[in-house]
N, C-alpha and C positions, 0 to 999 in steps of 0.2 A: 235474898233483899238486904242493904245493906239497912239496920236499922237509924230511924232519923237523929238520935243523940250520936251516935258514932259518926255519922255523916258529918255534924254539927263540929263534935268536936274534932274531927278529922282538919275540915275547913279552918278553922280556927287555929290548928297548928300550921295547916300551910300558911296561911296569909298574916296572922299575928294579932288579928283583928275583924271587927265585923264589919261590912262594907267594901271591903277591897277585893277587887277582882280576882279570880284565882283561877288559873288554867284546869281544865277539868282534866289532861291530862296526867296533872300533877296528883291526882289520888291515887295513883297508880292501881288502877282499875284494868280489866280489858276493855276494848271497844265495846263491847256488845255488854259487858256489864255496866258500862258507865251510861251508854245510850239508855238501856232499859230501866234503871235506878231513877238516874235523871228525869226521865220521860212520867215515869210512874209517879213520883212527886210531884211533876209538875203537872199534871192530871188532874190532882187532890187539890180543891181551892183554898183548904186550911191552910197546904201547906205551902203550895204557890205562890201564897203570896209575900210570902219572906224571900225568894227566890228572885236575881235579876240576873239573868241570862244576856250575855252578849257575844259579838265575835271579834276578834281581833283584827283589823286589817293588815297587820302584819304578813307579807309573803312567807311561805312555808308553817303559818301555825296549823296546828293539827285539829280538824273540825270534827263536830261528832254531830250526828241527827240527833236534838231532841225534840220528840212530836213533830218529823219532817223538817224541825227548822234548824241548819246549820248554826253551832254553836261551839264557840273555843271559851270561855269563861264563866264562872259563876259567882257573885256576890251575894252574900246572905245578909238580911237585916237583922240587927240586936234581937228584935223582936221575937223572931222563931223561940228565943228561950221559954216564951211563955206556955209554949203548945208541947216542950217537951219532957 
């Protein structure tokens, strides 16, 4: 499991700032790892409230299953820093 701090740091490095949608594919993890990590954080209320998942309407966008929902992007709220 990727520690939350590392996930947030990677998100900011990829997106440049909080609140911007970043493709889950950009995290450079296998499909299994991506789905496992983001599903686990999505199940934790104290963490999931800072995550905003979305599905790109673009054809060919790589989709992952996060707790059974097709997702392509994640945006993190800057307030997630309060729990790191």
